[in-house]
C-alpha positions as CSV (number, residue, x, y, z in Angstrom):
1,M,0.0,0.0,0.0
2,K,1.0,3.6,-0.5
3,T,0.6,5.7,2.7
4,W,0.6,9.4,3.3
5,K,0.6,11.3,6.5
6,L,-1.4,14.6,6.4
7,T,-1.3,17.5,8.8
8,L,-4.2,19.8,8.5
9,E,-6.0,22.8,10.1
10,Y,-9.7,23.6,10.0
11,D,-12.4,25.8,11.3
12,G,-15.0,23.4,12.5
13,T,-17.8,25.9,12.8
14,K,-19.8,24.7,9.9
15,Y,-19.1,21.0,10.3
16,S,-20.7,18.2,12.3
17,G,-17.3,17.1,13.6
18,W,-14.4,15.3,12.0
19,Q,-15.9,11.8,11.6
20,E,-17.8,11.0,8.5
21,Q,-21.6,10.7,8.9
22,N,-24.5,10.0,6.6
23,N,-26.5,13.2,5.7
24,A,-24.1,15.5,7.6
25,R,-21.2,17.8,6.5
26,T,-18.0,16.6,8.2
27,V,-14.3,17.5,7.9
28,A,-13.3,13.9,7.0
29,G,-16.1,13.7,4.5
30,S,-14.9,16.9,2.8
31,L,-11.3,15.7,2.8
32,R,-12.2,12.3,1.4
33,T,-14.2,14.0,-1.5
34,A,-11.3,16.2,-2.4
35,I,-8.7,13.4,-2.3
36,E,-10.7,10.8,-4.2
37,D,-11.7,13.4,-6.8
38,Q,-8.0,14.0,-7.4
39,L,-6.8,10.4,-7.3
40,G,-9.8,9.0,-9.0
41,T,-10.0,6.0,-6.7
42,P,-11.3,5.1,-3.2
43,I,-8.9,5.6,-0.3
44,E,-8.6,4.6,3.4
45,L,-8.8,7.7,5.5
46,M,-8.4,8.0,9.3
47,G,-7.8,10.9,11.7
48,A,-5.8,11.1,14.9
49,G,-8.7,12.6,16.9
50,R,-12.4,12.6,16.5
51,T,-13.2,16.3,17.1
52,D,-16.9,17.1,17.8
53,A,-19.2,19.4,16.0
54,G,-17.9,23.0,16.0
55,V,-14.5,22.0,17.3
56,H,-11.4,23.3,15.3
57,A,-7.9,22.0,14.7
58,L,-4.5,23.6,14.4
59,G,-2.7,20.3,13.9
60,Q,-5.0,17.4,13.1
61,V,-3.2,14.4,11.6
62,A,-4.7,11.9,9.2
63,H,-3.4,9.1,7.1
64,V,-4.4,8.2,3.5
65,K,-3.8,4.7,2.3
66,L,-4.0,3.6,-1.3
67,R,-3.6,0.0,-2.6
68,K,-0.8,-0.5,-5.2
69,S,-3.4,-1.9,-7.6
70,D,-5.2,1.5,-7.5
71,R,-2.3,3.7,-8.3
72,R,-3.6,5.1,-11.6
73,H,-2.5,8.7,-11.2
74,P,1.0,9.5,-12.5
75,H,1.7,12.2,-9.8
76,Y,2.5,11.1,-6.3
77,D,5.0,13.9,-5.2
78,P,3.8,15.1,-1.8
79,A,4.2,18.8,-2.8
80,Y,2.0,18.2,-5.9
81,L,-0.6,16.4,-3.8
82,L,-0.7,19.2,-1.2
83,K,-1.4,21.7,-3.9
84,Q,-4.0,19.5,-5.7
85,W,-5.9,18.6,-2.5
86,N,-6.0,22.2,-1.2
87,E,-7.4,23.4,-4.5
88,R,-10.3,21.0,-4.1
89,L,-11.0,21.7,-0.4
90,P,-13.3,24.4,1.0
91,S,-11.7,27.5,2.4
92,D,-12.1,26.5,6.0
93,I,-10.0,23.3,5.6
94,S,-6.3,23.4,4.8
95,V,-3.8,20.6,4.4
96,T,-0.5,22.1,5.7
97,E,1.8,19.1,5.1
98,V,1.8,15.9,3.1
99,E,4.5,13.3,3.9
100,E,5.1,9.8,2.6
101,A,4.8,7.4,5.6
102,P,5.6,3.7,6.3
103,V,2.8,1.3,5.4
104,S,2.4,0.6,9.1
105,F,1.7,4.2,10.0
106,H,-1.8,4.8,11.5
107,A,-2.9,8.3,12.4
108,R,-4.8,7.2,15.5
109,H,-3.0,4.1,16.7
110,S,0.5,5.3,16.1
111,A,0.0,8.6,18.1
112,T,1.6,8.8,21.5
113,A,0.0,12.0,22.8
114,R,-2.4,14.8,21.8
115,T,-2.7,18.4,22.9
116,Y,-5.9,20.4,23.1
117,L,-6.1,24.1,23.5
118,Y,-9.2,26.1,24.7
119,Q,-9.5,29.8,24.3
120,I,-11.5,32.0,26.7
121,T,-11.9,35.8,26.3
122,T,-12.9,38.1,29.1
123,R,-14.1,40.8,26.7
124,K,-16.3,40.9,23.6
125,T,-14.3,40.4,20.4
126,A,-15.5,41.4,17.0
127,F,-13.2,39.2,15.0
128,H,-12.9,35.8,16.8
129,K,-16.3,35.0,18.1
130,R,-16.3,31.6,16.5
131,H,-13.0,30.7,18.2
132,V,-13.5,31.7,21.8
133,W,-15.8,31.5,24.8
134,W,-16.7,34.9,26.1
135,I,-16.9,34.9,29.9
136,K,-18.5,38.3,31.0
137,D,-17.8,37.9,34.8
138,D,-14.5,38.3,36.5
139,L,-12.3,35.2,36.7
140,N,-9.8,34.2,39.4
141,I,-7.0,33.1,37.1
142,K,-4.8,31.9,40.0
143,A,-7.6,29.6,41.2
144,M,-8.1,28.3,37.7
145,Q,-4.3,27.6,37.4
146,T,-4.4,25.7,40.7
147,A,-7.2,23.5,39.4
148,A,-5.5,22.9,36.1
149,E,-2.3,21.8,37.8
150,K,-4.2,19.1,39.7
151,M,-5.2,17.5,36.5
152,A,-1.7,16.2,35.8
153,G,-1.2,12.5,36.6
154,R,-3.5,9.5,36.7
155,H,-7.2,10.2,37.5
156,D,-10.6,8.6,37.0
157,F,-12.3,11.2,34.8
158,V,-15.7,9.4,34.9
159,R,-17.4,12.6,36.1
160,F,-16.0,14.5,33.1
161,A,-16.8,12.0,30.3
162,Q,-19.9,11.4,28.3
163,K,-20.6,7.7,27.6
164,D,-19.6,6.9,24.1
165,P,-22.0,4.4,22.6
166,S,-19.3,3.2,20.2
167,K,-17.0,2.3,23.2
168,P,-19.2,0.8,25.9
169,N,-16.3,-0.8,27.8
170,E,-13.9,2.2,27.6
171,S,-11.9,2.8,30.8
172,T,-12.4,6.3,32.3
173,I,-8.8,6.3,33.7
174,V,-6.6,8.7,31.8
175,Y,-3.0,9.8,32.5
176,V,-2.6,13.5,31.8
177,D,0.9,14.6,31.1
178,T,0.4,18.4,31.7
179,A,-2.4,20.9,32.1
180,E,-2.1,24.6,32.5
181,V,-4.0,27.9,32.4
182,T,-2.2,31.0,31.1
183,A,-3.4,34.6,30.7
184,D,-2.5,37.3,28.3
185,D,-4.5,40.5,28.7
186,H,-8.1,39.5,28.0
187,L,-7.2,36.0,26.5
188,I,-7.1,33.0,28.8
189,L,-5.6,29.8,27.4
190,F,-6.3,26.3,28.8
191,R,-3.9,23.7,27.4
192,I,-3.9,19.9,28.2
193,D,-1.7,17.1,27.0
194,A,-2.4,13.4,27.3
195,S,-2.1,10.1,25.4
196,H,-5.9,10.1,24.8
197,F,-9.1,11.8,25.9
198,L,-12.6,10.7,26.7
199,W,-15.6,12.0,24.8
200,R,-16.4,15.6,26.0
201,M,-13.7,15.3,28.6
202,V,-11.7,18.5,27.6
203,R,-14.8,20.7,27.3
204,R,-16.1,19.6,30.7
205,L,-12.7,20.1,32.3
206,V,-12.8,23.7,30.9
207,G,-16.3,24.2,32.1
208,V,-15.5,23.1,35.7
209,T,-12.3,25.1,35.7
210,V,-14.3,28.2,34.8
211,K,-16.7,27.4,37.6
212,V,-13.7,27.4,40.0
213,G,-12.6,30.8,38.5
214,L,-16.0,32.3,39.1
215,G,-15.9,31.1,42.7
216,E,-19.1,29.0,42.2
217,I,-17.4,25.8,43.3
218,T,-14.4,25.2,45.6
219,Q,-11.1,23.5,45.1
220,S,-12.4,20.8,47.4
221,D,-15.3,20.3,45.0
222,F,-12.9,20.1,42.1
223,D,-10.8,17.5,44.0
224,D,-13.9,15.3,44.5
225,L,-14.7,15.4,40.8
226,L,-11.1,14.4,39.9
227,N,-11.6,11.4,42.2
228,G,-14.8,10.5,40.5
229,K,-16.9,11.6,43.5
230,G,-19.1,14.6,44.5
231,D,-22.8,15.1,44.6
232,P,-24.2,15.1,41.0
233,K,-27.0,17.4,42.0
234,K,-24.6,20.0,43.3
235,L,-21.8,19.4,40.8
236,D,-23.7,19.0,37.4
237,V,-20.6,18.7,35.2
238,A,-22.5,17.9,32.0
239,A,-24.5,21.2,32.4
240,W,-21.2,23.1,32.7
241,T,-19.7,21.7,29.4
242,A,-17.8,24.5,27.7
243,P,-19.0,25.5,24.2
244,S,-17.3,23.9,21.3
245,A,-16.3,27.2,19.7
246,G,-13.2,27.7,21.9
247,L,-11.7,24.2,21.5
248,F,-8.8,23.3,19.1
249,L,-6.9,20.0,18.6
250,E,-3.6,21.8,18.7
251,S,-1.1,19.0,17.9
252,V,-0.5,15.2,17.8
253,R,2.8,13.5,18.7
254,Y,4.2,10.3,17.3
């Protein structure tokens, strides 16, 4: 087989997520259409992370595999493919790099870590509304930083995950390498790095961190949630899920 590793960025606002779906516009579906139109043959396509509806990417990674018997097109130079595929893609999806990869390379299974970035703004912005969560009330940045630092290490994130029907037996134990909150004027950045993430986990961590910053829950409440505990009636994590607009899959490591 011929295998290519693709790095791409996209604005997920108008898409029903990365994963291909029937009767829905998705990033992977648009990418498949562009590549198959250029190559003139079906391909195997897989992404490193299954971003939800409205979520963006700065460094999503995908692989494209093509059987030798299907190599009908004379041009397989990565630079040529990059140009051809981008010309066929909508303006809110861009392939930034195409590389030949070993046949064994798999965008999801070969990945060792993923980094997500979430953007919060404390003032109204005229230009980046689709890419931030505007919090109108004052936030205690130091309290948010303390909460983020606690996320590092091995925890049971059962209180932060939504059950994934496609993975009924998935463990809710995740080892987080690093998590941090930084602030630059009105922009607050939440960044988290781990080998994998549960469905809705990042947006719910952000939502709860904001609750800490607003003083609506305590550090002790946050500790309980990290230990898979806490009163669900008092600590309604699902209701605090951060909007998808501020979330980016920032990078994938191999």
